[in-house]
N, CA, C and O atoms as a MOPAC input file, in Angstrom:
PM7 MOZYME 1SCF
protein

 N    -20.64300 1    -7.41000 1     2.01400 1
 C    -20.21800 1    -6.34100 1     2.87700 1
 C    -20.55800 1    -5.00100 1     2.24600 1
 O    -20.55400 1    -4.85200 1     1.02400 1
 N    -20.84800 1    -4.04500 1     3.08900 1
 C    -21.17100 1    -2.69600 1     2.64900 1
 C    -20.16600 1    -1.74500 1     3.28600 1
 O    -19.84400 1    -1.86300 1     4.46800 1
 N    -19.67900 1    -0.81000 1     2.49100 1
 C    -18.76200 1     0.19900 1     3.01800 1
 C    -19.57500 1     1.35900 1     3.56700 1
 O    -20.56300 1     1.78400 1     2.96800 1
 N    -19.14900 1     1.85900 1     4.70500 1
 C    -19.79700 1     3.03100 1     5.27700 1
 C    -18.96200 1     4.25900 1     4.92900 1
 O    -17.97500 1     4.16100 1     4.20100 1
 N    -19.36000 1     5.40600 1     5.45000 1
 C    -18.64000 1     6.65100 1     5.17800 1
 C    -17.17000 1     6.50700 1     5.56200 1
 O    -16.81400 1     5.70300 1     6.42400 1
 N    -16.33900 1     7.28700 1     4.91700 1
 C    -14.91000 1     7.18300 1     5.17400 1
 C    -14.38700 1     8.41400 1     5.88700 1
 O    -15.01900 1     9.47000 1     5.88800 1
 N    -13.20400 1     8.25500 1     6.50100 1
 C    -12.52400 1     9.35000 1     7.18200 1
 C    -11.11100 1     9.45200 1     6.62800 1
 O    -10.42000 1     8.44100 1     6.49400 1
 N    -10.68100 1    10.65600 1     6.30800 1
 C     -9.28800 1    10.88500 1     5.91800 1
 C     -8.53900 1    11.33100 1     7.16900 1
 O     -8.87100 1    12.35300 1     7.76900 1
 N     -7.53900 1    10.56500 1     7.55400 1
 C     -6.79900 1    10.83900 1     8.78000 1
 C     -5.34600 1    11.16900 1     8.47300 1
 O     -4.73800 1    10.56400 1     7.59000 1
 N     -4.79600 1    12.12600 1     9.20100 1
 C     -3.38200 1    12.46400 1     9.05600 1
 C     -2.54700 1    11.39500 1     9.74600 1
 O     -2.91300 1    10.91700 1    10.82000 1
 N     -1.43900 1    11.02100 1     9.14300 1
 C     -0.56400 1    10.01400 1     9.74400 1
 C      0.59600 1    10.65400 1    10.50300 1
 O      1.39400 1     9.94900 1    11.12100 1
 N      0.69400 1    11.98000 1    10.46300 1
 C      1.84900 1    12.66500 1    11.04400 1
 C      2.04100 1    12.36000 1    12.52700 1
 O      3.15200 1    12.03700 1    12.94800 1
 N      0.97800 1    12.45600 1    13.32500 1
 C      1.10800 1    12.24400 1    14.76600 1
 C      0.88900 1    10.79200 1    15.16300 1
 O      1.65400 1    10.23900 1    15.95300 1
 N     -0.16200 1    10.16900 1    14.61400 1
 C     -0.50400 1     8.81900 1    15.06000 1
 C      0.24800 1     7.72900 1    14.31100 1
 O      0.36600 1     6.61200 1    14.81600 1
 N      0.75900 1     8.02300 1    13.12100 1
 C      1.46500 1     7.01200 1    12.34300 1
 C      0.51100 1     5.96000 1    11.80100 1
 O     -0.70700 1     6.06800 1    11.94500 1
 N      1.08300 1     4.95100 1    11.17900 1
 C      0.30000 1     3.83200 1    10.66100 1
 C      0.40900 1     2.68100 1    11.63800 1
 O      1.47900 1     2.42800 1    12.19200 1
 N     -0.68500 1     1.98900 1    11.85000 1
 C     -0.68300 1     0.84600 1    12.75300 1
 C     -0.78900 1    -0.42500 1    11.90600 1
 O     -1.84500 1    -1.05500 1    11.84300 1
 N      0.31800 1    -0.79000 1    11.25800 1
 C      0.33000 1    -1.95200 1    10.37100 1
 C      1.44000 1    -2.88600 1    10.82900 1
 O      2.55400 1    -2.44200 1    11.10900 1
 N      1.14300 1    -4.16700 1    10.90400 1
 C      2.15400 1    -5.13200 1    11.31700 1
 C      2.84400 1    -5.74800 1    10.10100 1
 O      2.21600 1    -5.92300 1     9.05700 1
 N      4.13000 1    -6.07800 1    10.22800 1
 C      4.82200 1    -6.75900 1     9.13100 1
 C      4.05900 1    -8.01600 1     8.71200 1
 O      3.51700 1    -8.74000 1     9.54700 1
 N      4.03000 1    -8.25200 1     7.41300 1
 C      3.28900 1    -9.38600 1     6.87000 1
 C      1.90400 1    -9.01700 1     6.37400 1
 O      1.26400 1    -9.80800 1     5.68200 1
 N      1.42800 1    -7.81400 1     6.72200 1
 C      0.12300 1    -7.35800 1     6.24100 1
 C      0.13300 1    -7.34300 1     4.71600 1
 O      1.08700 1    -6.87000 1     4.09800 1
 N     -0.93400 1    -7.86200 1     4.11600 1
 C     -1.04400 1    -7.92300 1     2.65900 1
 C     -1.67400 1    -6.63400 1     2.13400 1
 O     -2.71500 1    -6.19300 1     2.62100 1
 N     -1.02900 1    -6.04300 1     1.13500 1
 C     -1.55800 1    -4.87700 1     0.43600 1
 C     -2.10100 1    -5.31500 1    -0.91500 1
 O     -1.43700 1    -6.05300 1    -1.64400 1
 N     -3.30400 1    -4.86500 1    -1.25300 1
 C     -3.80700 1    -4.95800 1    -2.61900 1
 C     -3.43200 1    -3.63200 1    -3.24800 1
 O     -3.60600 1    -2.58200 1    -2.62900 1
 N     -2.91600 1    -3.66100 1    -4.47500 1
 C     -2.34600 1    -2.44600 1    -5.03200 1
 C     -2.79700 1    -2.14300 1    -6.44800 1
 O     -3.16900 1    -3.03200 1    -7.21400 1
 N     -2.75000 1    -0.85900 1    -6.76800 1
 C     -2.87200 1    -0.37800 1    -8.14500 1
 C     -1.58300 1     0.39300 1    -8.40100 1
 O     -1.18300 1     1.24300 1    -7.60600 1
 N     -0.94300 1     0.08200 1    -9.51800 1
 C      0.30800 1     0.74100 1    -9.86700 1
 C      0.07800 1     1.56400 1   -11.12400 1
 O     -0.44600 1     1.07000 1   -12.12200 1
 N      0.47900 1     2.82300 1   -11.05800 1
 C      0.31400 1     3.72600 1   -12.19100 1
 C      0.96400 1     3.11500 1   -13.43400 1
 O      2.10800 1     2.66000 1   -13.39400 1
 N      0.21000 1     3.11300 1   -14.53900 1
 C      0.73300 1     2.57900 1   -15.78800 1
 C      0.35700 1     1.13400 1   -16.05900 1
 O      0.61200 1     0.62300 1   -17.14900 1
 N     -0.25200 1     0.46100 1   -15.07100 1
 C     -0.74200 1    -0.90700 1   -15.28400 1
 C     -2.26000 1    -0.82100 1   -15.31800 1
 O     -2.91200 1    -0.69700 1   -14.28200 1
 N     -2.81000 1    -0.88800 1   -16.52300 1
 C     -4.24300 1    -0.67600 1   -16.70300 1
 C     -5.03400 1    -1.95800 1   -16.91000 1
 O     -6.26100 1    -1.91700 1   -16.99400 1
 N     -4.35100 1    -3.09600 1   -16.99400 1
 C     -5.08400 1    -4.35000 1   -17.16800 1
 C     -5.61900 1    -4.80200 1   -15.81500 1
 O     -4.97400 1    -4.57700 1   -14.79100 1
 N     -6.78200 1    -5.43000 1   -15.79700 1
 C     -7.39200 1    -5.82800 1   -14.51600 1
 C     -6.74500 1    -7.08700 1   -13.94000 1
 O     -7.25300 1    -8.19200 1   -14.12800 1
 N     -5.63200 1    -6.91900 1   -13.24200 1
 C     -4.98400 1    -8.05200 1   -12.58700 1
 C     -4.89200 1    -7.77900 1   -11.09700 1
 O     -4.95200 1    -6.63400 1   -10.65000 1
 N     -4.74600 1    -8.85200 1   -10.34300 1
 C     -4.63200 1    -8.75700 1    -8.89300 1
 C     -3.15500 1    -8.53900 1    -8.54800 1
 O     -2.32200 1    -9.41500 1    -8.77900 1
 N     -2.84200 1    -7.37200 1    -7.99600 1
 C     -1.47000 1    -7.05400 1    -7.60500 1
 C     -1.41600 1    -7.01100 1    -6.08400 1
 O     -2.19600 1    -6.30600 1    -5.44300 1
 N     -0.47900 1    -7.77900 1    -5.50900 1
 C     -0.34900 1    -7.83200 1    -4.05600 1
 C      1.11100 1    -7.75300 1    -3.63900 1
 O      2.01300 1    -8.14100 1    -4.38100 1
 N      1.31700 1    -7.24100 1    -2.43200 1
 C      2.63900 1    -7.20100 1    -1.81100 1
 C      2.43100 1    -7.28400 1    -0.30200 1
 O      1.32700 1    -7.05400 1     0.19100 1
 N      3.49100 1    -7.61100 1     0.42500 1
 C      3.42700 1    -7.69800 1     1.88800 1
 C      4.30000 1    -6.61800 1     2.51400 1
 O      5.34100 1    -6.24700 1     1.97200 1
 N      3.85800 1    -6.12600 1     3.66000 1
 C      4.65100 1    -5.14700 1     4.39700 1
 C      5.86400 1    -5.83500 1     5.01600 1
 O      5.73300 1    -6.86000 1     5.68400 1
 N      7.04300 1    -5.26300 1     4.78800 1
 C      8.27000 1    -5.75300 1     5.41600 1
 C      8.52600 1    -4.94300 1     6.68200 1
 O      8.84900 1    -5.50600 1     7.72800 1
 N      8.38300 1    -3.62300 1     6.58600 1
 C      8.60500 1    -2.74600 1     7.73300 1
 C      8.45400 1    -1.29700 1     7.31900 1
 O      8.13100 1    -1.00000 1     6.16900 1
 N      8.69100 1    -0.38700 1     8.27100 1
 C      8.58300 1     1.03900 1     7.97500 1
 C      9.29200 1     1.84800 1     9.04000 1
 O      9.53500 1     1.37400 1    10.15000 1
 N      9.61700 1     3.07200 1     8.68400 1
 C     10.11900 1     4.06000 1     9.62500 1
 C      9.11200 1     5.20300 1     9.58700 1
 O      8.88700 1     5.81600 1     8.54300 1
 N      8.50500 1     5.48300 1    10.74600 1
 C      7.43900 1     6.48400 1    10.83100 1
 C      7.86700 1     7.80900 1    10.21100 1
 O      8.95100 1     8.32900 1    10.47400 1
 N      6.97400 1     8.33100 1     9.37900 1
 C      7.15200 1     9.61200 1     8.68300 1
 C      8.32600 1     9.63500 1     7.70200 1
 O      8.72900 1    10.70700 1     7.25000 1
 N      8.88500 1     8.45200 1     7.36400 1
 C      9.99100 1     8.41600 1     6.40700 1
 C      9.70000 1     7.51700 1     5.21100 1
 O      9.65000 1     7.99800 1     4.07900 1
 N      9.50600 1     6.21200 1     5.44300 1
 C      9.27600 1     5.29800 1     4.32500 1
 C      8.58500 1     4.01700 1     4.77300 1
 O      8.52600 1     3.69700 1     5.96000 1
 N      8.06100 1     3.28800 1     3.77600 1
 C      7.45600 1     1.96700 1     3.96600 1
 C      8.21300 1     1.01300 1     3.05100 1
 O      8.50800 1     1.34800 1     1.90400 1
 N      8.52600 1    -0.17000 1     3.55700 1
 C      9.24400 1    -1.18600 1     2.79500 1
 C      8.30500 1    -2.36500 1     2.55300 1
 O      7.76700 1    -2.93900 1     3.50000 1
 N      8.10700 1    -2.72600 1     1.27400 1
 C      7.22000 1    -3.83900 1     0.93200 1
 C      7.96900 1    -4.85500 1     0.07400 1
 O      8.99900 1    -4.54400 1    -0.52400 1
 N      7.43100 1    -6.07900 1     0.02400 1
 C      7.97800 1    -7.07500 1    -0.88500 1
 C      7.68300 1    -6.63900 1    -2.31000 1
 O      6.81300 1    -5.80000 1    -2.54400 1
 N      8.40100 1    -7.20400 1    -3.24900 1
 C      8.15000 1    -6.89000 1    -4.66100 1
 C      6.73600 1    -7.34600 1    -4.99800 1
 O      6.39600 1    -8.50000 1    -4.73900 1
 N      5.90000 1    -6.47700 1    -5.56900 1
 C      4.52500 1    -6.87200 1    -5.90100 1
 C      4.48500 1    -8.00500 1    -6.92700 1
 O      5.33900 1    -8.10400 1    -7.80800 1
 N      3.47400 1    -8.85000 1    -6.78600 1
 C      3.25400 1    -9.92500 1    -7.76000 1
 C      2.04300 1    -9.55400 1    -8.60200 1
 O      1.14900 1    -8.87400 1    -8.10000 1
 N      1.98000 1    -9.96400 1    -9.84000 1
 C      2.93100 1   -10.79400 1   -10.57500 1
 C      4.18000 1   -10.00500 1   -10.97500 1
 O      4.08900 1    -8.86600 1   -11.43400 1
 N      5.34100 1   -10.62700 1   -10.79500 1
 C      6.64200 1    -9.98400 1   -10.99200 1
 C      6.82700 1    -9.43300 1   -12.40500 1
 O      7.21300 1    -8.27500 1   -12.56800 1
 N      6.55900 1   -10.24300 1   -13.42100 1
 C      6.81000 1    -9.83100 1   -14.81400 1
 C      5.99100 1    -8.60000 1   -15.20900 1
 O      6.46100 1    -7.76200 1   -15.97900 1
 N      4.77800 1    -8.49200 1   -14.68900 1
 C      3.90500 1    -7.36200 1   -15.02300 1
 C      4.29600 1    -6.09500 1   -14.27200 1
 O      4.25400 1    -5.00100 1   -14.83400 1
 N      4.67300 1    -6.24000 1   -13.01200 1
 C      4.91700 1    -5.05700 1   -12.18300 1
 C      6.33100 1    -4.49800 1   -12.29000 1
 O      6.52500 1    -3.29500 1   -12.11800 1
 N      7.31700 1    -5.33700 1   -12.56900 1
 C      8.72100 1    -4.89200 1   -12.56700 1
 C      8.97700 1    -3.64600 1   -13.42100 1
 O      9.65300 1    -2.73400 1   -12.94400 1
 N      8.46700 1    -3.55800 1   -14.67400 1
 C      8.75900 1    -2.36500 1   -15.49000 1
 C      8.16000 1    -1.06800 1   -14.93600 1
 O      8.59000 1     0.01700 1   -15.32500 1
 N      7.19100 1    -1.16000 1   -14.05000 1
 C      6.51700 1     0.03600 1   -13.52400 1
 C      7.01800 1     0.44000 1   -12.13900 1
 O      6.51800 1     1.40200 1   -11.55600 1
 N      7.99400 1    -0.28200 1   -11.61500 1
 C      8.51000 1     0.02500 1   -10.28100 1
 C      9.75600 1     0.89900 1   -10.38200 1
 O     10.88400 1     0.42100 1   -10.26400 1
 N      9.52200 1     2.19500 1   -10.60300 1
 C     10.62400 1     3.14500 1   -10.70000 1
 C     10.30300 1     4.36400 1    -9.83500 1
 O      9.14100 1     4.66100 1    -9.55800 1
 N     11.34300 1     5.05100 1    -9.42200 1
 C     11.19000 1     6.21700 1    -8.54700 1
 C     10.24400 1     7.24000 1    -9.16200 1
 O     10.38400 1     7.61600 1   -10.32600 1
 N      9.28400 1     7.67800 1    -8.36600 1
 C      8.32500 1     8.68800 1    -8.79800 1
 C      7.01100 1     8.13700 1    -9.31100 1
 O      6.04100 1     8.88600 1    -9.42800 1
 N      6.94900 1     6.84400 1    -9.62300 1
 C      5.68400 1     6.27400 1   -10.09500 1
 C      4.72000 1     6.12600 1    -8.91600 1
 O      5.14900 1     5.89200 1    -7.78600 1
 N      3.43300 1     6.26100 1    -9.17800 1
 C      2.42500 1     6.24200 1    -8.11900 1
 C      1.85900 1     4.86400 1    -7.82900 1
 O      1.73400 1     4.01900 1    -8.71500 1
 N      1.51900 1     4.66200 1    -6.56300 1
 C      0.89600 1     3.41900 1    -6.10300 1
 C     -0.26500 1     3.78200 1    -5.18800 1
 O     -0.16200 1     4.70000 1    -4.37400 1
 N     -1.36900 1     3.05600 1    -5.32700 1
 C     -2.46600 1     3.13800 1    -4.36300 1
 C     -2.50400 1     1.78700 1    -3.66400 1
 O     -2.64100 1     0.74800 1    -4.31000 1
 N     -2.38300 1     1.80700 1    -2.34700 1
 C     -2.34900 1     0.57400 1    -1.56200 1
 C     -3.57900 1     0.49800 1    -0.66800 1
 O     -4.02200 1     1.50300 1    -0.11300 1
 N     -4.12000 1    -0.70600 1    -0.53800 1
 C     -5.30000 1    -0.94900 1     0.29900 1
 C     -5.01300 1    -2.16200 1     1.17100 1
 O     -4.43700 1    -3.14800 1     0.71300 1
 N     -5.42300 1    -2.07900 1     2.43700 1
 C     -5.26300 1    -3.21600 1     3.34700 1
 C     -6.40000 1    -3.20600 1     4.35600 1
 O     -7.08300 1    -2.19700 1     4.53600 1
 N     -6.59200 1    -4.33900 1     5.00900 1
 C     -7.64700 1    -4.44300 1     6.01600 1
 C     -7.02900 1    -4.33900 1     7.39900 1
 O     -6.02100 1    -4.98100 1     7.69500 1
 N     -7.64900 1    -3.51900 1     8.24300 1
 C     -7.22800 1    -3.34600 1     9.62900 1
 C     -8.44900 1    -3.58700 1    10.50100 1
 O     -9.23900 1    -2.67400 1    10.74100 1
 N     -8.60200 1    -4.81800 1    10.97600 1
 C     -9.78500 1    -5.17300 1    11.75500 1
 C    -11.03100 1    -5.03600 1    10.91600 1
 O    -11.16900 1    -5.70900 1     9.89400 1
 N    -11.95000 1    -4.16800 1    11.33100 1
 C    -13.19300 1    -3.97000 1    10.58300 1
 C    -13.11400 1    -2.74700 1     9.66400 1
 O    -14.14000 1    -2.25300 1     9.19800 1
 N    -11.90600 1    -2.26500 1     9.40500 1
 C    -11.70400 1    -1.11700 1     8.52100 1
 C    -10.93900 1    -1.52300 1     7.26700 1
 O    -10.08300 1    -2.40700 1     7.30200 1
 N    -11.26100 1    -0.86500 1     6.16800 1
 C    -10.44800 1    -0.93500 1     4.96000 1
 C     -9.68900 1     0.38300 1     4.90700 1
 O    -10.29100 1     1.45300 1     4.99800 1
 N     -8.37900 1     0.31000 1     4.76200 1
 C     -7.53100 1     1.49800 1     4.75000 1
 C     -6.88500 1     1.64300 1     3.38000 1
 O     -6.43900 1     0.66200 1     2.78500 1
 N     -6.83900 1     2.87700 1     2.88700 1
 C     -6.29200 1     3.15600 1     1.55900 1
 C     -5.38200 1     4.38200 1     1.64100 1
 O     -5.69500 1     5.36100 1     2.31900 1
 N     -4.25400 1     4.31000 1     0.94000 1
 C     -3.39700 1     5.48500 1     0.82000 1
 C     -2.69800 1     5.47000 1    -0.53400 1
 O     -2.49300 1     4.41600 1    -1.13700 1
 N     -2.34000 1     6.65400 1    -0.99300 1
 C     -1.61800 1     6.79800 1    -2.24900 1
 C     -0.25800 1     7.41600 1    -1.99300 1
 O     -0.15000 1     8.40400 1    -1.26700 1
 N      0.79100 1     6.83600 1    -2.58700 1
 C      2.15500 1     7.33300 1    -2.40900 1
 C      2.95300 1     7.14800 1    -3.70000 1
 O      2.46800 1     6.56600 1    -4.67000 1
 N      4.16300 1     7.64600 1    -3.68800 1
 C      5.10300 1     7.47000 1    -4.80300 1
 C      6.16800 1     6.44800 1    -4.39800 1
 O      6.48100 1     6.27700 1    -3.22000 1
 N      6.70600 1     5.78300 1    -5.40400 1
 C      7.81200 1     4.85500 1    -5.18400 1
 C      9.08800 1     5.67900 1    -4.99700 1
 O      9.35200 1     6.61300 1    -5.75500 1
 N      9.87200 1     5.32100 1    -3.98000 1
 C     11.16700 1     5.96300 1    -3.77200 1
 C     12.26800 1     5.18400 1    -4.50000 1
 O     13.17100 1     5.77600 1    -5.09100 1
 N     12.18000 1     3.83400 1    -4.44900 1
 C     13.17800 1     2.99100 1    -5.10400 1
 C     12.67000 1     1.55700 1    -5.14700 1
 O     11.84500 1     1.15500 1    -4.32700 1
 N     13.16500 1     0.79700 1    -6.10300 1
 C     12.90200 1    -0.64000 1    -6.19100 1
 C     14.25900 1    -1.32600 1    -6.17300 1
 O     15.09900 1    -1.08500 1    -7.04000 1
 N     14.46400 1    -2.17600 1    -5.19000 1
 C     15.74900 1    -2.85300 1    -5.00500 1
 C     15.59600 1    -4.30600 1    -5.44700 1
 O     14.67700 1    -4.99500 1    -5.00300 1
 N     16.47700 1    -4.77000 1    -6.30600 1
 C     16.38700 1    -6.13600 1    -6.82800 1
 C     17.38700 1    -7.08700 1    -6.17700 1
 O     17.14500 1    -8.29300 1    -6.13800 1
 N     18.51100 1    -6.56800 1    -5.66300 1
 C     19.51900 1    -7.42500 1    -5.03200 1
 C     19.98000 1    -6.78200 1    -3.74500 1
 O     20.10200 1    -5.55700 1    -3.71500 1
 N     20.23900 1    -7.49800 1    -2.70500 1
 C     20.22800 1    -8.95100 1    -2.58100 1
 C     18.82600 1    -9.54000 1    -2.42300 1
 O     18.63500 1   -10.74400 1    -2.59200 1
 N     17.84400 1    -8.68900 1    -2.09800 1
 C     16.45600 1    -9.15900 1    -2.03000 1
 C     15.58500 1    -8.17500 1    -2.79900 1
 O     15.96100 1    -7.01800 1    -2.99300 1
 N     14.42500 1    -8.64100 1    -3.23400 1
 C     13.50600 1    -7.77600 1    -3.98300 1
 C     12.56000 1    -7.07200 1    -3.01700 1
 O     11.66200 1    -7.68900 1    -2.44400 1
 N     12.77600 1    -5.78100 1    -2.84700 1
 C     11.88800 1    -4.96100 1    -2.02100 1
 C     11.65300 1    -3.63000 1    -2.71700 1
 O     12.43800 1    -3.20900 1    -3.56800 1
 N     10.56600 1    -2.97900 1    -2.34400 1
 C     10.22300 1    -1.67300 1    -2.90100 1
 C     10.09300 1    -0.69500 1    -1.73900 1
 O      9.45900 1    -0.99500 1    -0.72700 1
 N     10.69600 1     0.46900 1    -1.89400 1
 C     10.63900 1     1.51200 1    -0.87500 1
 C      9.60500 1     2.53800 1    -1.32300 1
 O      9.70800 1     3.11300 1    -2.40700 1
 N      8.60200 1     2.75700 1    -0.46800 1
 C      7.52900 1     3.71200 1    -0.75500 1
 C      7.63900 1     4.91600 1     0.16600 1
 O      8.14700 1     4.80800 1     1.28200 1
 N      7.16200 1     6.05900 1    -0.30200 1
 C      7.04100 1     7.22400 1     0.57300 1
 C      6.09800 1     6.86900 1     1.71600 1
 O      5.22100 1     6.01900 1     1.56300 1
 N      6.27500 1     7.51100 1     2.84400 1
 C      5.34600 1     7.36400 1     3.96200 1
 C      4.15000 1     8.27100 1     3.66800 1
 O      4.34600 1     9.44400 1     3.35000 1
 N      2.92200 1     7.76700 1     3.76500 1
 C      1.76200 1     8.59400 1     3.40000 1
 C      1.48900 1     9.72100 1     4.39700 1
 O      1.69300 1     9.57100 1     5.60200 1
 N      1.02300 1    10.85200 1     3.86200 1
 C      0.60300 1    11.97200 1     4.71300 1
 C     -0.76800 1    11.70800 1     5.31600 1
 O     -1.04300 1    12.06000 1     6.46300 1
 N     -1.62400 1    11.07700 1     4.51100 1
 C     -3.00300 1    10.80200 1     4.93700 1
 C     -3.36800 1     9.37300 1     4.57600 1
 O     -2.82000 1     8.77800 1     3.64800 1
 N     -4.30500 1     8.84700 1     5.33500 1
 C     -4.83900 1     7.52000 1     5.07000 1
 C     -6.35700 1     7.61900 1     5.15300 1
 O     -6.89200 1     8.31800 1     6.01400 1
 N     -7.04000 1     6.92900 1     4.27000 1
 C     -8.50200 1     6.91700 1     4.28700 1
 C     -8.94900 1     5.60400 1     4.90700 1
 O     -8.54900 1     4.52700 1     4.46400 1
 N     -9.78800 1     5.70500 1     5.94400 1
 C    -10.31200 1     4.51600 1     6.63600 1
 C    -11.81400 1     4.44400 1     6.41400 1
 O    -12.52300 1     5.43900 1     6.55600 1
 N    -12.28600 1     3.26100 1     6.06600 1
 C    -13.72500 1     3.02900 1     5.90500 1
 C    -14.10700 1     1.80600 1     6.72100 1
 O    -13.42900 1     0.78000 1     6.68900 1
 N    -15.18300 1     1.93200 1     7.43800 1
 C    -15.71300 1     0.79700 1     8.20100 1
 C    -16.38800 1    -0.17800 1     7.25600 1
 O    -17.06200 1     0.22100 1     6.30700 1
 N    -16.20100 1    -1.44900 1     7.52500 1
 C    -16.93000 1    -2.48900 1     6.80000 1
 C    -18.03300 1    -2.94100 1     7.74200 1
 O    -17.79700 1    -3.19000 1     8.92400 1
 N    -19.20500 1    -3.04100 1     7.21700 1
 C    -20.27500 1    -3.59100 1     8.05500 1
 C    -20.97200 1    -4.68500 1     7.25900 1
 O    -21.10300 1    -4.57800 1     6.04000 1
 N    -21.41500 1    -5.72200 1     7.93100 1
 C    -22.08600 1    -6.81100 1     7.21700 1
 C    -23.40200 1    -6.35300 1     6.60700 1
 O    -24.07300 1    -5.46800 1     7.13900 1
 N    -23.76500 1    -6.97100 1     5.47900 1
 C    -25.05000 1    -6.65200 1     4.85400 1
 C    -26.17800 1    -7.10000 1     5.76300 1
 O    -26.08400 1    -8.12300 1     6.44200 1
 N    -27.24600 1    -6.31500 1     5.76500 1
 C    -28.39700 1    -6.67900 1     6.60600 1
 C    -29.58500 1    -7.04000 1     5.76300 1
 O    -30.64300 1    -7.37300 1     6.29800 1

């Protein structure tokens, strides 16, 4: 696959069009080893916050999930790859493990096109 030019879009009016269960590939500030970090979307409130499952692997990510730490999240939306960067608002461990993220101001969308 080849990535084409990207567009930075404001989320203020249109919001994010992501369904619960969508898988995010993530980079978490302070984790510099090349590991695959993933989490799933639980839900969101437009222009307020995004709720995700605790990223895996748990032992590696848990120490870096604190308020103010940065996350870059990437997910696929049809034929687009979408990326946004936000800060962690909180990490909740009980009664369930979820992470509360800021709602992004902007999202970058790139079309994926098959190699020719």
